mmCIF file as gemmi writes it, N, C-alpha and C atoms, coordinates in Angstrom:
data_model
loop_
_atom_site.group_PDB
_atom_site.id
_atom_site.type_symbol
_atom_site.label_atom_id
_atom_site.label_alt_id
_atom_site.label_comp_id
_atom_site.label_asym_id
_atom_site.label_entity_id
_atom_site.label_seq_id
_atom_site.pdbx_PDB_ins_code
_atom_site.Cartn_x
_atom_site.Cartn_y
_atom_site.Cartn_z
_atom_site.occupancy
_atom_site.B_iso_or_equiv
_atom_site.pdbx_formal_charge
_atom_site.auth_seq_id
_atom_site.auth_asym_id
_atom_site.pdbx_PDB_model_num
ATOM 1 N N . UNK Axp A 1 ? 142.984 145.162 128.469 1 0 ? 1 A 1
ATOM 2 C CA . UNK Axp A 1 ? 142.486 144.473 127.188 1 0 ? 1 A 1
ATOM 3 C C . UNK Axp A 1 ? 143.322 144.638 126.086 1 0 ? 1 A 1
ATOM 4 N N . UNK Axp A 2 ? 144.015 143.655 125.539 1 0 ? 2 A 1
ATOM 5 C CA . UNK Axp A 2 ? 144.778 143.929 124.384 1 0 ? 2 A 1
ATOM 6 C C . UNK Axp A 2 ? 144.723 144.465 122.805 1 0 ? 2 A 1
ATOM 7 N N . UNK Axp A 3 ? 145.585 145.415 122.647 1 0 ? 3 A 1
ATOM 8 C CA . UNK Axp A 3 ? 145.155 145.81 121.391 1 0 ? 3 A 1
ATOM 9 C C . UNK Axp A 3 ? 145.151 145.258 120.119 1 0 ? 3 A 1
ATOM 10 N N . UNK Axp A 4 ? 143.637 144.942 119.605 1 0 ? 4 A 1
ATOM 11 C CA . UNK Axp A 4 ? 143.415 144.198 118.55 1 0 ? 4 A 1
ATOM 12 C C . UNK Axp A 4 ? 144.376 144.944 116.896 1 0 ? 4 A 1
ATOM 13 N N . UNK Axp A 5 ? 145.022 144.098 116.261 1 0 ? 5 A 1
ATOM 14 C CA . UNK Axp A 5 ? 145.51 144.134 115.052 1 0 ? 5 A 1
ATOM 15 C C . UNK Axp A 5 ? 144.753 143.466 113.964 1 0 ? 5 A 1
ATOM 16 N N . UNK Axp A 6 ? 144.618 144.477 113.208 1 0 ? 6 A 1
ATOM 17 C CA . UNK Axp A 6 ? 143.098 144.588 112.041 1 0 ? 6 A 1
ATOM 18 C C . UNK Axp A 6 ? 144.362 144.667 110.701 1 0 ? 6 A 1
ATOM 19 N N . UNK Axp A 7 ? 144.27 143.467 110.177 1 0 ? 7 A 1
ATOM 20 C CA . UNK Axp A 7 ? 144.731 143.164 108.796 1 0 ? 7 A 1
ATOM 21 C C . UNK Axp A 7 ? 143.444 143.357 107.744 1 0 ? 7 A 1
ATOM 22 N N . UNK Axp A 8 ? 142.259 143.168 108.075 1 0 ? 8 A 1
ATOM 23 C CA . UNK Axp A 8 ? 140.916 142.696 106.749 1 0 ? 8 A 1
ATOM 24 C C . UNK Axp A 8 ? 139.962 143.414 107.145 1 0 ? 8 A 1
ATOM 25 N N . UNK Axp A 9 ? 139.113 143.563 106.192 1 0 ? 9 A 1
ATOM 26 C CA . UNK Axp A 9 ? 137.853 144.686 106.653 1 0 ? 9 A 1
ATOM 27 C C . UNK Axp A 9 ? 136.69 143.745 107.362 1 0 ? 9 A 1
ATOM 28 N N . UNK Axp A 10 ? 136.885 142.515 107.432 1 0 ? 10 A 1
ATOM 29 C CA . UNK Axp A 10 ? 135.963 141.838 108.143 1 0 ? 10 A 1
ATOM 30 C C . UNK Axp A 10 ? 136.31 142.074 109.848 1 0 ? 10 A 1
ATOM 31 N N . UNK Axp A 11 ? 137.799 142.038 109.986 1 0 ? 11 A 1
ATOM 32 C CA . UNK Axp A 11 ? 137.921 141.866 111.369 1 0 ? 11 A 1
ATOM 33 C C . UNK Axp A 11 ? 137.625 143.495 111.974 1 0 ? 11 A 1
ATOM 34 N N . UNK Axp A 12 ? 137.977 144.326 110.94 1 0 ? 12 A 1
ATOM 35 C CA . UNK Axp A 12 ? 137.593 145.295 111.538 1 0 ? 12 A 1
ATOM 36 C C . UNK Axp A 12 ? 136.307 145.868 111.944 1 0 ? 12 A 1
ATOM 37 N N . UNK Axp A 13 ? 135.458 145.127 111.195 1 0 ? 13 A 1
ATOM 38 C CA . UNK Axp A 13 ? 133.749 145.039 111.144 1 0 ? 13 A 1
ATOM 39 C C . UNK Axp A 13 ? 133.36 144.504 112.405 1 0 ? 13 A 1
ATOM 40 N N . UNK Axp A 14 ? 133.993 143.096 112.552 1 0 ? 14 A 1
ATOM 41 C CA . UNK Axp A 14 ? 133.787 142.336 114.195 1 0 ? 14 A 1
ATOM 42 C C . UNK Axp A 14 ? 134.298 143.57 115.151 1 0 ? 14 A 1
ATOM 43 N N . UNK Axp A 15 ? 135.231 144.225 115.329 1 0 ? 15 A 1
ATOM 44 C CA . UNK Axp A 15 ? 135.655 144.946 116.568 1 0 ? 15 A 1
ATOM 45 C C . UNK Axp A 15 ? 134.819 146.221 116.571 1 0 ? 15 A 1
ATOM 46 N N . UNK Axp A 16 ? 134.269 146.936 115.124 1 0 ? 16 A 1
ATOM 47 C CA . UNK Axp A 16 ? 133.338 147.863 115.665 1 0 ? 16 A 1
ATOM 48 C C . UNK Axp A 16 ? 131.797 147.324 116.247 1 0 ? 16 A 1
ATOM 49 N N . UNK Axp A 17 ? 131.554 146.358 115.372 1 0 ? 17 A 1
ATOM 50 C CA . UNK Axp A 17 ? 130.118 145.475 116.02 1 0 ? 17 A 1
ATOM 51 C C . UNK Axp A 17 ? 130.346 144.985 117.39 1 0 ? 17 A 1
ATOM 52 N N . UNK Axp A 18 ? 131.323 144.825 118.296 1 0 ? 18 A 1
ATOM 53 C CA . UNK Axp A 18 ? 131.685 144.635 119.403 1 0 ? 18 A 1
ATOM 54 C C . UNK Axp A 18 ? 131.683 145.596 120.487 1 0 ? 18 A 1
ATOM 55 N N . UNK Axp A 19 ? 132.423 146.658 119.926 1 0 ? 19 A 1
ATOM 56 C CA . UNK Axp A 19 ? 132.295 148.039 120.64 1 0 ? 19 A 1
ATOM 57 C C . UNK Axp A 19 ? 131.046 148.495 120.895 1 0 ? 19 A 1
ATOM 58 N N . UNK Axp A 20 ? 130.378 148.445 119.419 1 0 ? 20 A 1
ATOM 59 C CA . UNK Axp A 20 ? 129.207 149.393 119.606 1 0 ? 20 A 1
ATOM 60 C C . UNK Axp A 20 ? 128.072 148.386 120.593 1 0 ? 20 A 1
ATOM 61 N N . UNK Axp A 21 ? 128.226 147.084 120.711 1 0 ? 21 A 1
ATOM 62 C CA . UNK Axp A 21 ? 127.171 146.444 121.309 1 0 ? 21 A 1
ATOM 63 C C . UNK Axp A 21 ? 127.736 146.613 122.911 1 0 ? 21 A 1
ATOM 64 N N . UNK Axp A 22 ? 129.05 146.202 123.313 1 0 ? 22 A 1
ATOM 65 C CA . UNK Axp A 22 ? 129.315 146.729 124.516 1 0 ? 22 A 1
ATOM 66 C C . UNK Axp A 22 ? 129.082 148.057 125.167 1 0 ? 22 A 1
ATOM 67 N N . UNK Axp A 23 ? 128.832 148.991 124.028 1 0 ? 23 A 1
ATOM 68 C CA . UNK Axp A 23 ? 128.573 150.32 124.682 1 0 ? 23 A 1
ATOM 69 C C . UNK Axp A 23 ? 126.773 150.571 124.631 1 0 ? 23 A 1
ATOM 70 N N . UNK Axp A 24 ? 125.97 149.455 124.286 1 0 ? 24 A 1
ATOM 71 C CA . UNK Axp A 24 ? 124.83 149.38 124.281 1 0 ? 24 A 1
ATOM 72 C C . UNK Axp A 24 ? 124.283 150.57 123.085 1 0 ? 24 A 1
ATOM 73 N N . UNK Axp A 25 ? 124.5 150.502 122.05 1 0 ? 25 A 1
ATOM 74 C CA . UNK Axp A 25 ? 124.214 151.316 120.901 1 0 ? 25 A 1
ATOM 75 C C . UNK Axp A 25 ? 123.862 150.454 119.883 1 0 ? 25 A 1
ATOM 76 N N . UNK Axp A 26 ? 122.604 150.932 119.259 1 0 ? 26 A 1
ATOM 77 C CA . UNK Axp A 26 ? 121.999 150.505 118.033 1 0 ? 26 A 1
ATOM 78 C C . UNK Axp A 26 ? 122.937 150.842 116.66 1 0 ? 26 A 1
ATOM 79 N N . UNK Axp A 27 ? 122.839 150.55 115.892 1 0 ? 27 A 1
ATOM 80 C CA . UNK Axp A 27 ? 123.496 150.846 114.846 1 0 ? 27 A 1
ATOM 81 C C . UNK Axp A 27 ? 122.672 151.954 114.177 1 0 ? 27 A 1
ATOM 82 N N . UNK Axp A 28 ? 121.296 152.266 114.329 1 0 ? 28 A 1
ATOM 83 C CA . UNK Axp A 28 ? 121.151 153.394 114.052 1 0 ? 28 A 1
ATOM 84 C C . UNK Axp A 28 ? 121.693 154.664 114.778 1 0 ? 28 A 1
ATOM 85 N N . UNK Axp A 29 ? 121.843 154.324 116.295 1 0 ? 29 A 1
ATOM 86 C CA . UNK Axp A 29 ? 122.087 155.347 116.864 1 0 ? 29 A 1
ATOM 87 C C . UNK Axp A 29 ? 123.963 155.892 116.599 1 0 ? 29 A 1
ATOM 88 N N . UNK Axp A 30 ? 124.678 154.518 116.624 1 0 ? 30 A 1
ATOM 89 C CA . UNK Axp A 30 ? 126.099 154.934 116.118 1 0 ? 30 A 1
ATOM 90 C C . UNK Axp A 30 ? 126.233 155.58 114.549 1 0 ? 30 A 1
ATOM 91 N N . UNK Axp A 31 ? 125.359 155.15 113.781 1 0 ? 31 A 1
ATOM 92 C CA . UNK Axp A 31 ? 125.542 155.998 112.507 1 0 ? 31 A 1
ATOM 93 C C . UNK Axp A 31 ? 125.205 157.131 112.75 1 0 ? 31 A 1
ATOM 94 N N . UNK Axp A 32 ? 124.075 157.629 113.604 1 0 ? 32 A 1
ATOM 95 C CA . UNK Axp A 32 ? 123.576 159.024 113.778 1 0 ? 32 A 1
ATOM 96 C C . UNK Axp A 32 ? 125.022 159.771 114.331 1 0 ? 32 A 1
ATOM 97 N N . UNK Axp A 33 ? 125.645 159.017 115.568 1 0 ? 33 A 1
ATOM 98 C CA . UNK Axp A 33 ? 126.732 159.52 116.243 1 0 ? 33 A 1
ATOM 99 C C . UNK Axp A 33 ? 127.99 159.937 115.134 1 0 ? 33 A 1
ATOM 100 N N . UNK Axp A 34 ? 128.309 159.358 114.255 1 0 ? 34 A 1
ATOM 101 C CA . UNK Axp A 34 ? 129.345 158.911 113.677 1 0 ? 34 A 1
ATOM 102 C C . UNK Axp A 34 ? 128.861 160.05 111.744 1 0 ? 34 A 1
ATOM 103 N N . UNK Axp A 35 ? 127.497 160.315 111.675 1 0 ? 35 A 1
ATOM 104 C CA . UNK Axp A 35 ? 127.69 161.05 110.548 1 0 ? 35 A 1
ATOM 105 C C . UNK Axp A 35 ? 127.416 159.875 109.333 1 0 ? 35 A 1
ATOM 106 N N . UNK Axp A 36 ? 127.078 158.651 109.541 1 0 ? 36 A 1
ATOM 107 C CA . UNK Axp A 36 ? 127.299 158.022 108.53 1 0 ? 36 A 1
ATOM 108 C C . UNK Axp A 36 ? 125.994 157.262 108.041 1 0 ? 36 A 1
ATOM 109 N N . UNK Axp A 37 ? 125.411 156.552 107.335 1 0 ? 37 A 1
ATOM 110 C CA . UNK Axp A 37 ? 124.334 156.209 107.055 1 0 ? 37 A 1
ATOM 111 C C . UNK Axp A 37 ? 124.324 154.353 107.599 1 0 ? 37 A 1
ATOM 112 N N . UNK Axp A 38 ? 123.084 154.379 107.886 1 0 ? 38 A 1
ATOM 113 C CA . UNK Axp A 38 ? 123.103 153.049 108.932 1 0 ? 38 A 1
ATOM 114 C C . UNK Axp A 38 ? 123.314 152.072 107.939 1 0 ? 38 A 1
ATOM 115 N N . UNK Axp A 39 ? 122.977 151.877 106.543 1 0 ? 39 A 1
ATOM 116 C CA . UNK Axp A 39 ? 123.146 150.547 105.668 1 0 ? 39 A 1
ATOM 117 C C . UNK Axp A 39 ? 124.236 150.878 105.467 1 0 ? 39 A 1
ATOM 118 N N . UNK Axp A 40 ? 125.398 152.062 105.519 1 0 ? 40 A 1
ATOM 119 C CA . UNK Axp A 40 ? 126.575 151.936 105.331 1 0 ? 40 A 1
ATOM 120 C C . UNK Axp A 40 ? 127.4 150.944 106.553 1 0 ? 40 A 1
ATOM 121 N N . UNK Axp A 41 ? 127.058 151.663 107.806 1 0 ? 41 A 1
ATOM 122 C CA . UNK Axp A 41 ? 127.194 150.711 109.061 1 0 ? 41 A 1
ATOM 123 C C . UNK Axp A 41 ? 126.938 149.418 109.078 1 0 ? 41 A 1
ATOM 124 N N . UNK Axp A 42 ? 126.046 149.008 108.465 1 0 ? 42 A 1
ATOM 125 C CA . UNK Axp A 42 ? 125.805 147.74 108.106 1 0 ? 42 A 1
ATOM 126 C C . UNK Axp A 42 ? 126.638 146.989 107.2 1 0 ? 42 A 1
ATOM 127 N N . UNK Axp A 43 ? 127.078 147.36 106.43 1 0 ? 43 A 1
ATOM 128 C CA . UNK Axp A 43 ? 128.265 146.961 105.416 1 0 ? 43 A 1
ATOM 129 C C . UNK Axp A 43 ? 129.629 146.857 106.127 1 0 ? 43 A 1
ATOM 130 N N . UNK Axp A 44 ? 129.887 148.028 106.89 1 0 ? 44 A 1
ATOM 131 C CA . UNK Axp A 44 ? 131.214 147.921 107.795 1 0 ? 44 A 1
ATOM 132 C C . UNK Axp A 44 ? 131.298 146.836 108.674 1 0 ? 44 A 1
ATOM 133 N N . UNK Axp A 45 ? 130.225 146.758 109.526 1 0 ? 45 A 1
ATOM 134 C CA . UNK Axp A 45 ? 129.976 145.604 110.171 1 0 ? 45 A 1
ATOM 135 C C . UNK Axp A 45 ? 130.579 144.023 109.65 1 0 ? 45 A 1
ATOM 136 N N . UNK Axp A 46 ? 129.784 144.225 108.625 1 0 ? 46 A 1
ATOM 137 C CA . UNK Axp A 46 ? 129.682 142.803 107.81 1 0 ? 46 A 1
ATOM 138 C C . UNK Axp A 46 ? 131.027 142.612 107.168 1 0 ? 46 A 1
ATOM 139 N N . UNK Axp A 47 ? 131.942 143.373 107.109 1 0 ? 47 A 1
ATOM 140 C CA . UNK Axp A 47 ? 133.035 143.297 106.351 1 0 ? 47 A 1
ATOM 141 C C . UNK Axp A 47 ? 133.043 143.978 105.282 1 0 ? 47 A 1
ATOM 142 N N . UNK Axp A 48 ? 132.195 144.143 104.358 1 0 ? 48 A 1
ATOM 143 C CA . UNK Axp A 48 ? 131.89 144.407 103.295 1 0 ? 48 A 1
ATOM 144 C C . UNK Axp A 48 ? 132.335 145.456 102.518 1 0 ? 48 A 1
ATOM 145 N N . UNK Axp A 49 ? 133.308 146.353 103.346 1 0 ? 49 A 1
ATOM 146 C CA . UNK Axp A 49 ? 133.689 147.84 103.107 1 0 ? 49 A 1
ATOM 147 C C . UNK Axp A 49 ? 135.266 148.044 103.134 1 0 ? 49 A 1
ATOM 148 N N . UNK Axp A 50 ? 135.713 146.949 102.196 1 0 ? 50 A 1
ATOM 149 C CA . UNK Axp A 50 ? 137.386 147.046 102.224 1 0 ? 50 A 1
ATOM 150 C C . UNK Axp A 50 ? 137.623 147.972 101.421 1 0 ? 50 A 1
ATOM 151 N N . UNK Axp A 51 ? 136.881 148.668 100.825 1 0 ? 51 A 1
ATOM 152 C CA . UNK Axp A 51 ? 137.487 150.056 100.437 1 0 ? 51 A 1
ATOM 153 C C . UNK Axp A 51 ? 136.919 151.212 100.725 1 0 ? 51 A 1
ATOM 154 N N . UNK Axp A 52 ? 136.528 151.26 102.129 1 0 ? 52 A 1
ATOM 155 C CA . UNK Axp A 52 ? 135.629 152.414 102.801 1 0 ? 52 A 1
ATOM 156 C C . UNK Axp A 52 ? 136.619 153.62 102.763 1 0 ? 52 A 1
ATOM 157 N N . UNK Axp A 53 ? 135.959 154.721 102.391 1 0 ? 53 A 1
ATOM 158 C CA . UNK Axp A 53 ? 136.552 156.196 103.144 1 0 ? 53 A 1
ATOM 159 C C . UNK Axp A 53 ? 137.284 156.506 104.323 1 0 ? 53 A 1
ATOM 160 N N . UNK Axp A 54 ? 138.463 156.395 104.425 1 0 ? 54 A 1
ATOM 161 C CA . UNK Axp A 54 ? 139.106 156.654 105.742 1 0 ? 54 A 1
ATOM 162 C C . UNK Axp A 54 ? 138.508 157.437 106.644 1 0 ? 54 A 1
ATOM 163 N N . UNK Axp A 55 ? 137.517 158.921 106.014 1 0 ? 55 A 1
ATOM 164 C CA . UNK Axp A 55 ? 137.305 159.545 107.089 1 0 ? 55 A 1
ATOM 165 C C . UNK Axp A 55 ? 136.167 159.008 107.662 1 0 ? 55 A 1
ATOM 166 N N . UNK Axp A 56 ? 135.04 158.404 107.012 1 0 ? 56 A 1
ATOM 167 C CA . UNK Axp A 56 ? 133.93 157.556 107.584 1 0 ? 56 A 1
ATOM 168 C C . UNK Axp A 56 ? 134.254 156.706 108.379 1 0 ? 56 A 1
ATOM 169 N N . UNK Axp A 57 ? 135.593 155.76 108.435 1 0 ? 57 A 1
ATOM 170 C CA . UNK Axp A 57 ? 135.789 154.846 109.098 1 0 ? 57 A 1
ATOM 171 C C . UNK Axp A 57 ? 136.116 155.303 110.242 1 0 ? 57 A 1
ATOM 172 N N . UNK Axp A 58 ? 136.931 156.502 110.524 1 0 ? 58 A 1
ATOM 173 C CA . UNK Axp A 58 ? 137.737 157.398 111.556 1 0 ? 58 A 1
ATOM 174 C C . UNK Axp A 58 ? 136.572 157.932 112.524 1 0 ? 58 A 1
ATOM 175 N N . UNK Axp A 59 ? 135.521 158.279 111.622 1 0 ? 59 A 1
ATOM 176 C CA . UNK Axp A 59 ? 134.111 158.88 112.465 1 0 ? 59 A 1
ATOM 177 C C . UNK Axp A 59 ? 133.402 157.745 113.206 1 0 ? 59 A 1
ATOM 178 N N . UNK Axp A 60 ? 133.59 156.733 112.629 1 0 ? 60 A 1
ATOM 179 C CA . UNK Axp A 60 ? 132.791 155.594 113.493 1 0 ? 60 A 1
ATOM 180 C C . UNK Axp A 60 ? 133.643 155.213 114.548 1 0 ? 60 A 1
ATOM 181 N N . UNK Axp A 61 ? 134.974 155.117 114.252 1 0 ? 61 A 1
ATOM 182 C CA . UNK Axp A 61 ? 135.923 154.611 115.719 1 0 ? 61 A 1
ATOM 183 C C . UNK Axp A 61 ? 135.971 155.952 116.759 1 0 ? 61 A 1
ATOM 184 N N . UNK Axp A 62 ? 135.861 157.037 115.854 1 0 ? 62 A 1
ATOM 185 C CA . UNK Axp A 62 ? 135.75 158.242 117.319 1 0 ? 62 A 1
ATOM 186 C C . UNK Axp A 62 ? 134.432 157.959 118.101 1 0 ? 62 A 1
ATOM 187 N N . UNK Axp A 63 ? 133.198 157.86 117.273 1 0 ? 63 A 1
ATOM 188 C CA . UNK Axp A 63 ? 132.18 157.863 118.038 1 0 ? 63 A 1
ATOM 189 C C . UNK Axp A 63 ? 132.197 156.609 118.883 1 0 ? 63 A 1
ATOM 190 N N . UNK Axp A 64 ? 132.814 155.653 118.702 1 0 ? 64 A 1
ATOM 191 C CA . UNK Axp A 64 ? 133.024 154.697 119.995 1 0 ? 64 A 1
ATOM 192 C C . UNK Axp A 64 ? 134.101 154.883 120.546 1 0 ? 64 A 1
ATOM 193 N N . UNK Axp A 65 ? 134.803 155.785 120.629 1 0 ? 65 A 1
ATOM 194 C CA . UNK Axp A 65 ? 136.179 155.999 121.589 1 0 ? 65 A 1
ATOM 195 C C . UNK Axp A 65 ? 137.05 154.917 120.946 1 0 ? 65 A 1
ATOM 196 N N . UNK Axp A 66 ? 137.312 154.67 119.978 1 0 ? 66 A 1
ATOM 197 C CA . UNK Axp A 66 ? 138.679 153.529 119.385 1 0 ? 66 A 1
ATOM 198 C C . UNK Axp A 66 ? 139.236 154.396 119.125 1 0 ? 66 A 1
ATOM 199 N N . UNK Axp A 67 ? 140.821 154.295 119.626 1 0 ? 67 A 1
ATOM 200 C CA . UNK Axp A 67 ? 142.158 154.917 118.866 1 0 ? 67 A 1
ATOM 201 C C . UNK Axp A 67 ? 142.245 153.814 118.144 1 0 ? 67 A 1
ATOM 202 N N . UNK Axp A 68 ? 143.072 154.777 117.039 1 0 ? 68 A 1
ATOM 203 C CA . UNK Axp A 68 ? 143.776 153.972 115.932 1 0 ? 68 A 1
ATOM 204 C C . UNK Axp A 68 ? 145.701 154.465 115.815 1 0 ? 68 A 1
ATOM 205 N N . UNK Axp A 69 ? 146.125 153.234 115.823 1 0 ? 69 A 1
ATOM 206 C CA . UNK Axp A 69 ? 147.589 153.333 116.004 1 0 ? 69 A 1
ATOM 207 C C . UNK Axp A 69 ? 148.002 152.644 114.425 1 0 ? 69 A 1
ATOM 208 N N . UNK Axp A 70 ? 148.606 153.205 113.498 1 0 ? 70 A 1
ATOM 209 C CA . UNK Axp A 70 ? 149.177 152.772 112.318 1 0 ? 70 A 1
ATOM 210 C C . UNK Axp A 70 ? 150.763 151.978 112.799 1 0 ? 70 A 1
ATOM 211 N N . UNK Axp A 71 ? 150.476 150.908 112.464 1 0 ? 71 A 1
ATOM 212 C CA . UNK Axp A 71 ? 152.223 150.314 112.779 1 0 ? 71 A 1
ATOM 213 C C . UNK Axp A 71 ? 152.588 149.716 111.114 1 0 ? 71 A 1
ATOM 214 N N . UNK Axp A 72 ? 153.96 149.651 110.842 1 0 ? 72 A 1
ATOM 215 C CA . UNK Axp A 72 ? 154.614 149.217 109.768 1 0 ? 72 A 1
ATOM 216 C C . UNK Axp A 72 ? 154.851 147.294 109.898 1 0 ? 72 A 1
ATOM 217 N N . UNK Axp A 73 ? 155.133 146.86 109.106 1 0 ? 73 A 1
ATOM 218 C CA . UNK Axp A 73 ? 155.161 145.461 109.048 1 0 ? 73 A 1
ATOM 219 C C . UNK Axp A 73 ? 156.765 144.962 108.397 1 0 ? 73 A 1
ATOM 220 N N . UNK Axp A 74 ? 157.568 144.278 108.96 1 0 ? 74 A 1
ATOM 221 C CA . UNK Axp A 74 ? 158.753 143.76 108.579 1 0 ? 74 A 1
ATOM 222 C C . UNK Axp A 74 ? 158.867 143.059 107.425 1 0 ? 74 A 1
ATOM 223 N N . UNK Axp A 75 ? 159.448 143.631 106.651 1 0 ? 75 A 1
ATOM 224 C CA . UNK Axp A 75 ? 159.521 142.572 105.387 1 0 ? 75 A 1
ATOM 225 C C . UNK Axp A 75 ? 160.91 142.071 105.317 1 0 ? 75 A 1
ATOM 226 N N . UNK Axp A 76 ? 160.786 140.822 104.605 1 0 ? 76 A 1
ATOM 227 C CA . UNK Axp A 76 ? 162.593 140.26 104.728 1 0 ? 76 A 1
ATOM 228 C C . UNK Axp A 76 ? 163.434 141.078 104.484 1 0 ? 76 A 1
ATOM 229 N N . UNK Axp A 77 ? 164.245 141.047 105.157 1 0 ? 77 A 1
ATOM 230 C CA . UNK Axp A 77 ? 165.66 141.474 104.39 1 0 ? 77 A 1
ATOM 231 C C . UNK Axp A 77 ? 165.617 143.253 104.262 1 0 ? 77 A 1
ATOM 232 N N . UNK Axp A 78 ? 164.527 143.77 104.84 1 0 ? 78 A 1
ATOM 233 C CA . UNK Axp A 78 ? 164.35 145.206 104.921 1 0 ? 78 A 1
ATOM 234 C C . UNK Axp A 78 ? 164.072 145.944 106.339 1 0 ? 78 A 1
ATOM 235 N N . UNK Axp A 79 ? 165.002 146.402 106.632 1 0 ? 79 A 1
ATOM 236 C CA . UNK Axp A 79 ? 164.686 146.952 108.265 1 0 ? 79 A 1
ATOM 237 C C . UNK Axp A 79 ? 163.224 148.103 107.993 1 0 ? 79 A 1
ATOM 238 N N . UNK Axp A 80 ? 162.722 147.87 109.042 1 0 ? 80 A 1
ATOM 239 C CA . UNK Axp A 80 ? 161.61 149.089 109.186 1 0 ? 80 A 1
ATOM 240 C C . UNK Axp A 80 ? 162.513 151.008 109.389 1 0 ? 80 A 1
ATOM 241 N N . UNK Axp A 81 ? 162.358 151.749 108.517 1 0 ? 81 A 1
ATOM 242 C CA . UNK Axp A 81 ? 162.577 153.107 109.219 1 0 ? 81 A 1
ATOM 243 C C . UNK Axp A 81 ? 162.211 153.771 110.383 1 0 ? 81 A 1
ATOM 244 N N . UNK Axp A 82 ? 163.061 154.508 111.028 1 0 ? 82 A 1
ATOM 245 C CA . UNK Axp A 82 ? 162.379 155.065 112.101 1 0 ? 82 A 1
ATOM 246 C C . UNK Axp A 82 ? 161.444 156.22 111.989 1 0 ? 82 A 1
ATOM 247 N N . UNK Axp A 83 ? 160.283 156.131 112.591 1 0 ? 83 A 1
ATOM 248 C CA . UNK Axp A 83 ? 159.26 157.367 111.869 1 0 ? 83 A 1
ATOM 249 C C . UNK Axp A 83 ? 158.534 157.963 113.469 1 0 ? 83 A 1
ATOM 250 N N . UNK Axp A 84 ? 158.132 158.93 113.043 1 0 ? 84 A 1
ATOM 251 C CA . UNK Axp A 84 ? 157.88 159.846 114.597 1 0 ? 84 A 1
ATOM 252 C C . UNK Axp A 84 ? 156.352 159.022 114.908 1 0 ? 84 A 1
ATOM 253 N N . UNK Axp A 85 ? 156.319 159.368 115.767 1 0 ? 85 A 1
ATOM 254 C CA . UNK Axp A 85 ? 154.988 159.015 116.74 1 0 ? 85 A 1
ATOM 255 C C . UNK Axp A 85 ? 153.707 159.84 115.874 1 0 ? 85 A 1
ATOM 256 N N . UNK Axp A 86 ? 152.639 159.277 115.531 1 0 ? 86 A 1
ATOM 257 C CA . UNK Axp A 86 ? 151.2 159.83 114.857 1 0 ? 86 A 1
ATOM 258 C C . UNK Axp A 86 ? 150.655 159.913 115.768 1 0 ? 86 A 1
ATOM 259 N N . UNK Axp A 87 ? 149.87 161.266 115.776 1 0 ? 87 A 1
ATOM 260 C CA . UNK Axp A 87 ? 148.613 161.413 116.524 1 0 ? 87 A 1
ATOM 261 C C . UNK Axp A 87 ? 147.557 160.477 116.552 1 0 ? 87 A 1
ATOM 262 N N . UNK Axp A 88 ? 146.814 160.187 117.47 1 0 ? 88 A 1
ATOM 263 C CA . UNK Axp A 88 ? 145.875 159.521 117.397 1 0 ? 88 A 1
ATOM 264 C C . UNK Axp A 88 ? 144.738 159.938 116.813 1 0 ? 88 A 1
ATOM 265 N N . UNK Axp A 89 ? 143.789 158.971 116.386 1 0 ? 89 A 1
ATOM 266 C CA . UNK Axp A 89 ? 142.572 159.128 115.584 1 0 ? 89 A 1
ATOM 267 C C . UNK Axp A 89 ? 141.631 160.288 116.258 1 0 ? 89 A 1
ATOM 268 N N . UNK Axp A 90 ? 141.652 159.985 117.533 1 0 ? 90 A 1
ATOM 269 C CA . UNK Axp A 90 ? 140.509 160.963 118.535 1 0 ? 90 A 1
ATOM 270 C C . UNK Axp A 90 ? 141.447 162.487 118.416 1 0 ? 90 A 1
ATOM 271 N N . UNK Axp A 91 ? 142.568 162.453 118.263 1 0 ? 91 A 1
ATOM 272 C CA . UNK Axp A 91 ? 143.192 163.8 118.233 1 0 ? 91 A 1
ATOM 273 C C . UNK Axp A 91 ? 143.049 164.48 116.743 1 0 ? 91 A 1
ATOM 274 N N . UNK Axp A 92 ? 143.216 163.553 116.016 1 0 ? 92 A 1
ATOM 275 C CA . UNK Axp A 92 ? 142.784 164.293 114.345 1 0 ? 92 A 1
ATOM 276 C C . UNK Axp A 92 ? 141.338 164.613 114.249 1 0 ? 92 A 1
ATOM 277 N N . UNK Axp A 93 ? 140.26 163.839 114.931 1 0 ? 93 A 1
ATOM 278 C CA . UNK Axp A 93 ? 139.012 164.376 114.767 1 0 ? 93 A 1
ATOM 279 C C . UNK Axp A 93 ? 138.608 165.596 115.302 1 0 ? 93 A 1
ATOM 280 N N . UNK Axp A 94 ? 139.395 165.546 116.756 1 0 ? 94 A 1
ATOM 281 C CA . UNK Axp A 94 ? 138.839 166.703 117.574 1 0 ? 94 A 1
ATOM 282 C C . UNK Axp A 94 ? 139.149 167.925 117.191 1 0 ? 94 A 1
ATOM 283 N N . UNK Axp A 95 ? 139.994 167.818 115.9 1 0 ? 95 A 1
ATOM 284 C CA . UNK Axp A 95 ? 140.208 169.286 115.35 1 0 ? 95 A 1
ATOM 285 C C . UNK Axp A 95 ? 138.891 169.591 114.524 1 0 ? 95 A 1
ATOM 286 N N . UNK Axp A 96 ? 138.685 168.699 114.044 1 0 ? 96 A 1
ATOM 287 C CA . UNK Axp A 96 ? 137.26 168.894 113.052 1 0 ? 96 A 1
ATOM 288 C C . UNK Axp A 96 ? 135.867 168.605 113.767 1 0 ? 96 A 1
ATOM 289 N N . UNK Axp A 97 ? 135.92 168.746 115.148 1 0 ? 97 A 1
ATOM 290 C CA . UNK Axp A 97 ? 134.524 168.396 115.549 1 0 ? 97 A 1
ATOM 291 C C . UNK Axp A 97 ? 133.561 169.614 115.603 1 0 ? 97 A 1
ATOM 292 N N . UNK Axp A 98 ? 132.569 169.542 115.432 1 0 ? 98 A 1
ATOM 293 C CA . UNK Axp A 98 ? 131.491 170.8 115.454 1 0 ? 98 A 1
ATOM 294 C C . UNK Axp A 98 ? 131.641 171.716 116.735 1 0 ? 98 A 1
ATOM 295 N N . UNK Axp A 99 ? 131.661 172.907 116.637 1 0 ? 99 A 1
ATOM 296 C CA . UNK Axp A 99 ? 131.919 173.984 117.611 1 0 ? 99 A 1
ATOM 297 C C . UNK Axp A 99 ? 130.603 174.629 117.823 1 0 ? 99 A 1
ATOM 298 N N . UNK Axp A 100 ? 130.115 174.914 119.372 1 0 ? 100 A 1
ATOM 299 C CA . UNK Axp A 100 ? 128.807 175.417 119.146 1 0 ? 100 A 1
ATOM 300 C C . UNK Axp A 100 ? 128.546 176.697 118.886 1 0 ? 100 A 1
């Protein structure tokens, strides 16, 4: 499967909905797994969360086992600087998972 490029809240919402349905999860189940409200998740899937808190979005993506890669875009006349490889969302979130 190709890596989707997300440039808008609606596209992120579509990706979350498709992944949730593919995994057979209800919105209630995913919201509980990600520790977010179901109504908030409904808004995310609808593309209504353009200014959603990043930690909440990352929890949803982590619950769906989706990784995030941040990439810069080239602006006319300005080359992108070299940047180190960033850790995946799963790596970051695993540091904060509840411990038994």
